[in-house]
Structures are given as structure tokens and as C-alpha cells.
N, C-alpha and C positions, 0 to 999 in steps of 0.2 A: 431234369424235373426233380429228382431226389434231392440235389442240392438247395433247390428252391424251396422244398417242405421243409428242409433241416434248418434252413436259416430263418424261415417262418414261425417254426417251433421255438426257435430261440428268443425271437422277438417277442411272441406271446407271453414265453416264460419272464421274460424281463419285465413285461409291463404288468403282469399278473402280482410280482412280486414287489413292484415298487408302492412306497407307504403313502396311503391315505389318499390318493387321487381318484381312485375308482374309475380310471380313463377320463376324467375330467380335466380342464385348463384350471388350475389351481395355483398357479404361480411357484416360484422357488420356495419350499418350506423345508425347517422351519428359518423365520429370518428374525433377528433379535429386535425387540422394541427399542426405539430410540428416541431421546428427547435433547433437544439443544437447551444446553444451561446457559445463562446468561454470563458472557464473560466478565470478571473482576474489573471493576471500575467502568463499566458501560451499562447503558440504559437501553430498553426497548423501545423502539420509535413503530407505532403501528402503522400499516400500509394504508394508502389514502390519497385524495386527489386535491390538489390546491391551484391558486393562480398564481403561476411561477412569474416572477418580473416585477417590473415598478408597481409599487402601491401607492405613489404619491408622486408630485411633480418630478420630471426628468429633468432635474436642475442644470447639468451641464449640455444639456439637448445633445446627448450622445446617441441616443435611439439604439443602444446595444441590450436593452433588456426589456422589451416590449411584452405586456400580459400575455400569457398562455396557459390554458387548462392543461394539468398534465399529472398523471399518476405514476407514484412511486410504491415499489414494494418495501414490505416491513425491512428492518435492520436494526443493528444493534450501535449505538454511537456512543464513543467516550463521553463520559459527563465532562470533562473538563479537559483543557489543551495537555498535551504531554509536556510534562515538567521537566526540570533540569535532572531531578533526581532519577526518574523514569530512564530519561534518554541516557543517562550515566550507566546504566544496568547495561544497555546495549555497547557502550564504549568499552565498559569493563569486560564483557563478554569477549569483544575482538582482541583486548588486551591481553586475557587470559590464554585466548587461542594461541597467539603468537608464543606467550611464555610456555604454554604445553609443548607447542611444536620446537621451542629452543630446547627444552629439556628432553623431549624425546630424541633428539639428537645424541645425546649423551646416556639417556636411559630409555631405551625403546621397549624393554621388557614393562616396564611400568607405566610409561606414559602413552603408549599405544596399543590397539585392540586389533588383532588380525581379521583381514576380511577375506573371502573366498567367492570364487567364482560360481556360477550356476551348477558346475559339475563338481563342487565341493573341493575344488584345488585352492590353496591358498595362494593369494596375492602376494606380489612384491611389496617389500616393507615400506616402499614410497606411497603405497596406495591405502595403507591402515588408517584406521578412525582414530581420533585422539580418544584416550581415555579418560572421561570428565570425572569418573568416581576416585581416581588418584589425586591426593591431597599435594598442594604445591608446599614445597617445604622452602618457606621464605629464608630461613635461619640455618639451613644447612650449608655447613661449610662447601660442599660441592655445587650447591644450587646458587647460593648467594651472587658469584662472579655474573650468572646469566641474568640473575632476577631484581639486583639492587638496584639499576636504573629505572625499571619498570615499576616498582612497588614501593618507592620513596613517598611518603604522605604528600598531599597536594602542597600543604602548606611549607613543608621542607624544601620541596622542588622551587617553590615560588622564592623564597627567601634565600636559598643557596644559589638561585639561578641555574640550577643543574635539572634538567628536564628532560624527559623522554621524548625523542623525536615522533610527535604524532604523526607524521606524515607514513609512519609505519603501520598506522591502526587502519588497514585494508581488510574489508568485508567481501568475501567471495561468495557468490550465490548464482542460481538460475531461475529463469523464470520462461513461460511458454507465451509466444507471441500467438494469442488465439484469434487476432484480428486477421494475421495473415494466413494462417491456418484455415480459418473458415473460408476464404475466397475459392471461388468455384470458377468454371468456365475455362476457355481456351484464350491464350495470348494471341494478337493479330501481330505475327512475325511473318515478314516477307521473304520470299526466296532471294537468295543472292547465288547466282550460280557460280560464283568464284569464291564463294566459300560454303563449304561442304556441311561445316559444324551448324549453320543457321539454315533449316528448312520450314516448309509450311508445317503448320500441325494437324493439318487435315490429309496427310499422307500415311495411310493405314499401315505402311511397311516401317515407319519411322517413328515410333512411341516416344523415343527420348529425344529432345531438342535442346534450346536455350531459352530461359526467360530474357525479359527486355535488359536485365543487368548482365548477361552472360553467364547465369548460374545454370547448371544440368537441371531440367525440368521432366519430372517421371509424372508421365499421364495415367499411370495407373494400369489397371486391368482391362484388356479388350476382349469381348467374347466372340465367338465363332460367326457372329453375324457382322463383326467390324465395328461394333458400338462400342464407346469408351466412356467409362463413368467420370474422366475429366476432372477428377479432384484433384487439386494441386498437392503434391507430397504425399500421395496416396500411399505409397510404399515406404518411402523414407522421411518420417516424421521429425527425424533429429533435427532438421534445418530450422526447426520453430523453436527448439530449446536454446535460449539465450544467454549467454555466462556473461556476468558482470563482476567488476571488481571495484569496489568502491571505497574512498574514504570516508570514515564515519565521524571523525572528530568536528566539531561545529565551528565555523568560523568566529573567533572571539574578537577579531579585528573588526568586524562589522560596525561595532557602536562608534569607531572613528572613522571608517570609511564612507559611511552613510551620510555623515553631518561635517561640512566643512565650516571650520572657525568655530568650532565647538568642543569645549573640554569635556569628554567620556572617557578617560583613561581609568578611572577607577571600576567602570562597569567591564571595561575590556580584561582588565587584571582580575576580576572577583567573580563576575556574574556566573559562569559556568561551573566554577568550583567549589566555592565557597559555601557552606552550610545554609547561611543567611537567605540565600536564593533557591534553595532545595524546592520548594513548591512554587517556585515562578515558572512562567513557561519558557521552554528551550528556545532560543531564536539562534541565528545564525546558521539554519539548517536548509539546506537545498531542497528542491521538490526531488531529486534524485536521492538523496540522502533519506528523505522520509519515506520515499519507497521502499528503500532497505530496510529500514526500521520495521515497515510493516510485515516483509519478509521474514526478518529475523523473530519477530515477535509471532509469527505464524509457526515458524520451527519449534520455538520455546513452548508454545501449547501443545503442538501435536505429537512431539517427542515425548512429553509428560503425558499426553492421553494413550500413545503407544505402550509405554511403560505399564499403564494401568489396564491395558488388554482391550483398548478403544481405537479402532483403526479407520475413524470416518474422519477425513481431513476437514478441518475448518480454516477458512482464510481471512487474515485481516487485510485490510487495504485502505488508501484515502478515499474519501468520500467524493462522489460525482457532485457537480455543482447542483444538481435537482434535489439530491439527498440531503445536502447542505442547507440549502435554504428551506427545505420542507421541516428539517430539525430546528432550524432558527426561529421559524415562525411559531414552533410550539403548539400548532393546531388553532392559531389564530389567522384564518387566510387572509384576511386583507390588511392586517396592521401593518405599518410601517417599519416598527420594531419589535425584536423578541418580547419586550415587557408587554406589548399590546399598542397603548394610544399614541398619538401622533406627538406627544410630548417627551425630552429628554430627561425631564426632571419629575420627582413624584411630588405630592400633595405638600411635603413640607419644604420643596425647594432644594431637595438633595440630588445630584447627578446621578444617573441609573446605570452608568459604564465609565470604561478609563479612555477617555480620548483627550482632544485638545478643546475644551469647551469655549475658550475665549481668545483672544489674539494675544499669545504669549503667555497665557496662563495656564499651564499645565496641572497644576496643583490642584486647580477648582474642584476636580472630582475626586481628589483623595488621592491620586497617584501621579508620582513625578514621571518615571518611565513605566516599565510593565508593574503588575502587582499580582498577588497569588492568584492562582488558578481557581481559586473558590471564592473569589471577592465578588461582591455584589449579590443580587438575587437571582436564583435561576429562573429560566423559562417555564411554561405549563408543561414540558416533556421532562424539566428536570435538569436542563442543560446550564452549564456555567459559561457566562462570557462569551455567548454567541455574538456578542456586539462589543467591539473595544476590545483592549488588553493586548492582543496581536491579530493581524489578519492570519487567514489560514490557508493553506494549501489544499486544493481539491484536485482531482485526478484529471478532471477536464482539460482539454486543450482550449486556450482562448481564443476566440474570433468574434469580429463584431456582428457576423451574420448568423451567429449559432442559434439563436431563438428562431429564425426562419426556417431553419434547415433540419433542427433535432426533431425525434419523434416524440409524441405524446405519451407513449409508454417508455418508463424510466429513461427519460431524454439522457443522452451523453453524446459527446463528440471527443475522441480520443487519437492522437498521435505522438508517436515515439519518437521524438526528434533525434537525430544523429549529431555528432559534433560537427559535421561539415555543413548541416543545413543551415539556411539563413536565420537570423535572430526573430524573425517574425513567426516562424513555425516552432518556437522554443519557448512561446508564450504560455504559462499555464493560469488558470484560474486562480486568484485568491478574493477570500469574502471575509467581511465581518467588521473590516476596519480595525485599526490600532492605536494604541495611546498616543500615536502623534497625527492623527487623522480627524477632520472635522467631522460634524454629526451626520453628515449625507453618506460618508462611506459604512457608517453604522446599521443603516437600512438593510433590512432583509433581503430587499431587491437590488441593492446597488452592486455593481461588478467591477472588479479590477483585474489587474495581471501583474506578475513578475516572470522573468524569464527562469526556466526551470534550473539552470546551472549558477543561479545567483542566491547568494545568502546574506539575508536582511536583518537587522535588529529589531524589525517589526513584523516579522513572519513567524509564524509557528505552524502547529497542525494538530490534529487528532484523528483517531482511526475509526474506521467501522466495518461491522462484518456482516454479511447478508442472512436474514432470518430464513430458514429452510423449512418452516411451515410447522414444525412441532416443537415448542419450547419447553421450559421446566415448570415445575409446579406453580410457579408465578404466573405463567401465562397458559396454563392447561385448559382453563377455560374460554378463553380468546380461541386457542387452537383448534377446541371444537367446534 
């Protein structure tokens, strides 16, 4: 009894000393005020509803885009397609990482930063982080043998035929498979008397069994009534953290491989590295490389925010198909093209996008291949080239029946195909049409696909970021 009174007195004292709540439920205070600033190069796209799908006749009678009313939450979207120069920043980051890792083998004190475990013990040097504040000494006699081939100017590499092996430009990153982590319930695994490792999940004395592909399955906590929360991976969530190693250099040979009996060697040799094409959309990038770019861009922003004392993560990603179409429409719900009306020319007879306007006449619209990412007039959201120039990767997995099964709230269908999956499961949605396509594919409701591991001279992409509900000063009024 004395112990109970003693602990009760301590509890009363603690509650009495707690600041400002007066015994009421007030939440955790203080909490910092936070506003989401518009990322550089992006535009705010307000939340809304629209009729997703065909706004005109289904010319090929494909029946893959039936009209459906859906709602999309607010997000930020790149005003332009990702350009060669922007993607080059990603490539140079990976190149600089390799260079620093090479130099760290010779000068670890200068190019590595120690890491420590949770107990404050210094980790092995192989687990140290790169020191990005250390300057690369391009002309230092000790560094030159390691860096010479990597830092030759592009034009010198080309004319000397001396090139750094771009196959070494590998980007290592991690992502979380939230779709798999969100799955609940129990697997229906039959009992096999001859195999004690495979037992029924309903056995209360056997909480660990195997999933359908033979991996250990942790059924989590079981209370004293024998009830189980049955959340897959409840204890060990590390199985949902996926490691990827991706080569980041675009496929510059796609200009030749995409077109048989066509002379495109100049584009292959010049398009990605020549300054004449800096503001042109990057092409030859697979869906997997585009996703890796989004992860790197996320790291780039969040590391900077962390250095400024901001610890709230903001993620870049590829747009869903519904987000892309909503952005392309620019608030014009039933218009077939991003610029509004049903025509592909303006009142003066000028074409409004970069596509293939006539048979064999690619130049009639002002562009032979691709054009600058800020060409033509933007739509009512301020987004450039949402029709034509290059088709754009979406996050969404392509299926002809998508519109029949997707939800009407932030509609999306995802499937992360593995290397051994059949080609039909590797299809990803591309939207907007390109410089080589006819006008039908420029329509906001037209759908097409490419395989996630293919790189094409007519496919690029742009990034989005989810709006979290509290924007910067330019959206303060809307946030309220």
C-alpha cells in the first residue's frame, strides 16, 4: 500500500509539473510551424476532379481509356521535361562519387568522414561516408593518374577517342516497397507432413512459417488469448527495404537503334554532351533510370534541408498516369489537347506542338527532332510541352483494363517488375506523344506504353512532388 501511495505521489508530481497542458489533451508542444516551399523549376497544381480518359473519338478503337471521373490531390510538377543539362548533374554526381572513392583509397583522411554506431564506437573505414567538402585536385600530381580519364573535357574525349567507361557510372540507392509492407492477412499454406518447415498458419504454437516463395514469415505479436495481429513483417521490416544498383548514363545509341535505314549518327555523337543541346529533353533514359534520378534528386534536396536544420523529408517521384493527365489538361476538363480546342494549329495556322504533322514532313511544326523544353506556349497551369516533343514516363504500370479497376481517388496501379517477369508485366505508361508521333498521341486522353528497361530517343520524363497541405507564401491563401 505504501508503494502504491509513493508511485501515485510521483505521478501526480510529474503531471503537475508538465508545462501548459493543465491536465488536458493538447498534443505535443511546442511543434515548429512548417510550410512547403515550391521546389525550383516546379509549379503548384491544385487538387481537383476531372474526367479522365478519351475526350474525342477513340481512333484505334483500343478501348483502353474510357472516360471516368476521378479526383487527384494537389502536387508540384516540373514546368518542363528534364533537360540534358539537368540530367548531366546526376551523371556528374555519380562520376564524382567514383572519383572521391578512388581518392579515398589513397587519401582516406581527406576524402572520408568517420561514421559511428549507436553506442558511439567508430565503424570500420570501409563504412565511412564520402567527404563532399574536400576539393578534387584535378592537377595534383598524385591525383592526376586517378582522375585524368574521368575529367577530360567531353569534346577532348570525343576527338581523342579516349573515353571513360560509362558502364562504371553505377548509382546505389535504397527504396521501401510500401505496397508489399502494407499487405495484411494470412497466407493459405497447406500442411505438408513430410516437410516440417511448411505448416499451417493457424497453429498457435508455430508463429514463424514460410511465405509462398519460401521466405521466413513473421506473424508478429500474439496476445495471451492467442490472437495475432497478422501483419506481415511486423517485427522485421528490413525485408521491405530494397537495394538497387543502376547504371545512370543514357543510351546514346538509341537514335540509331530506334530507326532502321535512317542516318542519325550526329544525334548519337552529340545530343547528350554537346552544349547546343543543353536545354533539350534528355532521352535514352529507361523508366528505372528515371526513378533512380528521382531518388537522387530527393537526396540532393533533403541533404541540403538537413544542413539548414530542416528534418522533414520531401520526396520527388514520377507522376502517376492520373496526375500527368490532370496536369496536361491544365484545368480544361473536356478539351482533347493541353492548349484547349480540338485543333492542332492556332488561328494563324501555326502548329501548337512538336510532332509529326504530315506524312514525312517533320519540320512543318518547327522541330526536326526534339526542341528546347520551353518551346511553344505552356498550358493554363504553365506547363510546357505536355503534348509533343518527347513522350513522358509515368509511374503507372500499363494494362488495357486499368480504367476498369482503378479507384476514383488518386487512381493508380503499380507493379515493380523483376528481371525474370514476362514482358507484359514490364510495361509502363508513357503519355503526351513525341516528335515522331501523329496528332492522336498528343491528346490528353491517349495512352501508350514502353517497357521499363527500354531506352528510346522519343521518351523523356518530368518529376512531381506531393503537396502536403501547407505551401509557401504563394499558396498561403489557398492553404487556409
